[in-house]
C-alpha positions as semicolon CSV with decimal commas, in nm:
position;residue;x (nm);y (nm);z (nm)
1;M;12,886;12,770;15,362
2;N;12,982;12,882;15,717
3;R;13,151;12,606;15,913
4;P;13,292;12,620;16,265
5;T;13,635;12,472;16,174
6;N;13,883;12,496;15,893
7;D;13,884;12,120;15,849
8;P;13,535;12,033;15,718
9;N;13,413;11,678;15,678
10;P;13,466;11,554;15,319
11;I;13,100;11,446;15,307
12;D;12,999;11,802;15,390
13;L;13,221;11,923;15,108
14;V;13,053;11,674;14,874
15;A;12,708;11,794;14,983
16;G;12,815;12,155;14,940
17;H;12,945;12,074;14,591
18;I;12,613;11,917;14,498
19;L;12,429;12,224;14,628
20;G;12,676;12,454;14,450
21;D;12,770;12,673;14,751
22;L;13,141;12,589;14,804
23;S;13,388;12,870;14,840
24;P;13,714;12,861;14,641
25;E;13,898;12,739;14,952
26;E;13,642;12,460;15,000
27;V;13,672;12,361;14,633
28;A;14,048;12,325;14,683
29;Q;13,988;12,116;14,997
30;L;13,741;11,894;14,806
31;N;13,990;11,842;14,524
32;Q;14,254;11,744;14,777
33;A;14,012;11,504;14,947
34;L;13,925;11,350;14,608
35;A;14,294;11,298;14,537
36;E;14,347;11,133;14,875
37;T;14,020;10,936;14,881
38;P;13,912;10,829;14,527
39;T;13,600;10,665;14,669
40;L;13,455;11,013;14,720
41;H;13,380;11,013;14,346
42;E;13,121;10,742;14,415
43;E;12,974;10,953;14,697
44;I;12,943;11,248;14,456
45;A;12,769;11,028;14,197
46;T;12,528;10,895;14,462
47;F;12,446;11,243;14,591
48;E;12,395;11,372;14,235
49;E;12,157;11,089;14,155
50;A;11,951;11,151;14,469
51;F;11,956;11,528;14,413
52;S;11,841;11,491;14,053
53;L;11,535;11,295;14,163
54;L;11,415;11,554;14,413
55;P;11,224;11,768;14,158
56;Y;11,004;11,471;14,065
57;D;10,881;11,433;14,426
58;L;10,800;11,801;14,477
59;P;10,476;11,966;14,366
60;I;10,509;12,223;14,089
61;A;10,443;12,573;14,229
62;E;10,453;12,899;14,042
63;P;10,620;13,178;14,249
64;S;10,447;13,511;14,287
65;A;10,546;13,796;14,058
66;S;10,742;13,981;14,330
67;L;10,926;13,664;14,439
68;K;11,010;13,579;14,079
69;D;11,161;13,928;14,030
70;K;11,373;13,888;14,344
71;I;11,497;13,546;14,231
72;L;11,591;13,673;13,885
73;S;11,762;13,980;14,035
74;A;11,963;13,770;14,278
75;A;12,061;13,526;14,007
76;S;12,202;13,809;13,795
77;Q;12,433;13,935;14,075
78;P;12,786;13,787;14,111
79;I;12,845;13,577;14,423
80;A;13,062;13,762;14,677
81;G;13,401;13,602;14,717
82;A;13,343;13,356;14,434
83;S;13,635;13,296;14,202
84;P;13,576;13,404;13,840
85;E;13,780;13,105;13,727
86;P;13,593;12,787;13,634
87;A;13,589;12,499;13,879
88;P;13,875;12,248;13,846
89;S;13,802;11,982;13,592
90;N;13,852;11,697;13,836
91;V;13,539;11,799;14,031
92;V;13,235;11,627;13,886
93;S;12,974;11,878;13,764
94;I;12,615;11,872;13,887
95;A;12,389;11,675;13,653
96;S;12,092;11,883;13,546
97;P;11,751;11,729;13,632
98;R;11,637;11,822;13,282
99;Q;11,865;11,552;13,145
100;R;11,641;11,294;13,305
101;R;11,302;11,451;13,239
102;W;11,268;11,260;12,913
103;Q;11,233;10,945;13,125
104;R;10,897;11,075;13,245
105;W;10,768;11,041;12,889
106;I;10,854;10,669;12,862
107;P;10,509;10,550;12,987
108;A;10,332;10,789;12,749
109;I;10,552;10,682;12,457
110;S;10,492;10,315;12,539
111;A;10,117;10,376;12,560
112;G;10,127;10,556;12,225
113;I;10,313;10,269;12,062
114;A;10,063;10,021;12,208
115;A;9,770;10,232;12,085
116;A;9,924;10,254;11,738
117;A;9,969;9,878;11,736
118;V;9,603;9,827;11,833
119;V;9,493;10,065;11,557
120;A;9,713;9,889;11,304
121;L;9,569;9,553;11,412
122;G;9,216;9,688;11,378
123;V;9,292;9,821;11,029
124;S;9,437;9,484;10,929
125;Q;9,124;9,305;11,054
126;V;8,901;9,545;10,860
127;Q;9,107;9,488;10,547
128;L;9,090;9,110;10,594
129;S;8,714;9,133;10,645
130;R;8,674;9,337;10,326
131;Q;8,893;9,094;10,134
132;S;8,684;8,805;10,264
133;E;8,364;8,980;10,152
134;Q;8,516;9,047;9,810
135;I;8,615;8,680;9,777
136;E;8,264;8,568;9,872
137;A;8,113;8,810;9,620
138;A;8,351;8,687;9,351
139;N;8,261;8,324;9,426
140;A;7,889;8,406;9,407
141;E;7,940;8,585;9,074
142;L;8,141;8,289;8,944
143;E;7,863;8,050;9,040
144;R;7,608;8,272;8,867
145;L;7,819;8,278;8,552
146;R;7,849;7,898;8,560
147;S;7,471;7,862;8,584
148;E;7,425;8,112;8,303
149;L;7,681;7,928;8,091
150;Q;7,498;7,599;8,143
151;A;7,169;7,762;8,045
152;N;7,329;7,917;7,739
153;Q;7,479;7,586;7,640
154;A;7,133;7,428;7,655
155;T;6,997;7,711;7,440
156;I;7,283;7,680;7,193
157;A;7,225;7,306;7,171
158;L;6,858;7,374;7,103
159;L;6,945;7,625;6,830
160;N;7,163;7,365;6,660
161;Q;6,868;7,132;6,624
162;P;6,696;7,129;6,282
163;D;6,359;7,299;6,227
164;V;6,390;7,516;6,540
165;Q;6,215;7,848;6,493
166;V;6,317;8,168;6,672
167;H;6,052;8,430;6,745
168;S;6,164;8,777;6,859
169;L;5,954;8,971;7,107
170;V;5,987;9,334;7,219
171;G;5,850;9,494;7,535
172;T;5,581;9,760;7,527
173;P;5,702;10,117;7,607
174;S;5,526;10,149;7,944
175;N;5,805;10,373;8,077
176;P;5,984;10,592;7,818
177;D;6,292;10,624;8,044
178;S;6,343;10,248;8,090
179;R;6,499;10,004;7,849
180;L;6,260;9,791;7,647
181;A;6,261;9,425;7,735
182;T;6,348;9,178;7,460
183;A;6,302;8,804;7,433
184;R;6,366;8,511;7,202
185;L;6,122;8,221;7,196
186;L;6,255;7,888;7,065
187;A;6,021;7,613;6,950
188;K;5,997;7,339;6,692
189;P;5,677;7,310;6,489
190;G;5,458;7,042;6,641
191;D;5,679;7,014;6,954
192;V;5,507;7,127;7,274
193;S;5,839;7,214;7,444
194;V;5,889;7,594;7,466
195;T;6,203;7,786;7,565
196;I;6,218;8,162;7,614
197;V;6,526;8,375;7,683
198;A;6,441;8,729;7,800
199;Q;6,646;9,039;7,879
200;D;6,538;9,333;8,100
201;L;6,209;9,162;8,174
202;P;6,113;9,266;8,529
203;K;6,120;9,001;8,800
204;L;5,780;8,920;8,945
205;S;5,638;8,887;9,292
206;S;5,458;8,572;9,399
207;D;5,116;8,716;9,309
208;R;5,204;8,780;8,942
209;I;5,290;8,555;8,648
210;Y;5,382;8,597;8,282
211;R;5,160;8,420;8,026
212;L;5,231;8,339;7,663
213;W;4,959;8,366;7,397
214;A;4,964;8,267;7,031
215;V;4,760;8,434;6,756
216;A;4,711;8,198;6,462
217;T;4,530;8,436;6,220
218;P;4,444;8,808;6,217
219;S;4,084;8,733;6,310
220;S;4,145;8,468;6,576
221;A;4,153;8,530;6,948
222;P;4,476;8,478;7,144
223;M;4,530;8,116;7,248
224;Y;4,676;8,040;7,589
225;C;5,018;7,873;7,558
226;G;5,145;7,849;7,917
227;Q;5,280;8,068;8,195
228;F;5,629;8,123;8,335
229;R;5,870;8,315;8,556
230;Q;6,224;8,343;8,419
231;D;6,520;8,239;8,634
232;E;6,827;8,450;8,715
233;T;6,960;8,406;8,363
234;G;6,632;8,523;8,210
235;T;6,553;8,175;8,079
236;A;6,231;7,977;8,119
237;Q;6,121;7,640;7,979
238;W;5,784;7,469;7,993
239;I;5,545;7,243;7,803
240;A;5,278;7,422;7,601
241;P;4,921;7,298;7,661
242;N;4,846;7,293;7,287
243;A;5,066;7,189;6,996
244;A;4,912;7,470;6,791
245;C;5,118;7,716;6,999
246;T;5,431;7,609;6,809
247;Q;5,279;7,574;6,461
248;N;5,443;7,893;6,332
249;P;5,185;8,135;6,479
250;L;5,121;8,474;6,323
251;Q;5,202;8,659;6,646
252;L;5,311;8,582;7,001
253;L;5,204;8,787;7,304
254;I;5,324;8,795;7,666
255;T;5,091;8,939;7,930
256;L;5,106;9,004;8,301
257;D;4,845;8,811;8,498
258;A;4,769;8,667;8,838
259;P;4,819;8,290;8,873
260;T;4,447;8,253;8,952
261;D;4,325;8,454;8,650
262;P;4,125;8,254;8,392
263;T;4,315;8,141;8,082
264;T;4,032;8,250;7,854
265;S;4,131;8,617;7,853
266;A;4,471;8,790;7,857
267;G;4,587;9,049;8,103
268;P;4,791;9,367;8,033
269;L;5,026;9,333;7,739
270;V;5,399;9,319;7,828
271;M;5,569;9,197;7,507
272;Q;5,473;9,106;7,153
273;S;5,630;8,973;6,836
274;F;5,615;9,134;6,495
275;G;5,578;8,922;6,188
């Protein structure tokens, strides 16, 4: 710095220290001023804080290639008249603006944490929703098992009754790749109450019905014994229209018909019993 007098203002020395252009004589004068006026340390701290914030208010500009070469060349040359000795330790060093650049990332870090929290909350809600769906599915399955258990208990109670006959029926192989349906028909001779428990018997639409037929002798025509649709457990119960249906018939048949079809002729065969 070039000053008109040999007695510079201490504030000028402080500013020159912040800008880094004090001569060795001016450094000595600043140290003496700091010793005589300790409050100058606060002035240095204030100037350093203001100086460190200047880069954040200036637009970032890339120097031209020629100017960059000149800057690098000048920076590599020693300063004329500068002392090779380090500055006295009692002079506060300039704080690098880079030490404060991390503060610029605080808003981005906060936004990232907030976004992560939102994602975590969304994941938790999805997990809770899936758990709720699983609980509802488990409750529905439990209710189905209870209904099936009640139906099985009724069937077991029927099997424990005396004189109950069990007739086994097997589905016709309409599709070689599918499992054959099976069924058990429970009835007491002379009792018009009929119970059937079927497995793998296809569920029907509203325009189709299963019908049971009894064949008394090899030469007799099938006799209509009622129609049904099994429930979810595969069980169906109804009252036969003729007591002869439960008088130990020679064969039982199940056909697929329309509810409006006449009961004098059977539709396509679905299942049959074997003596």
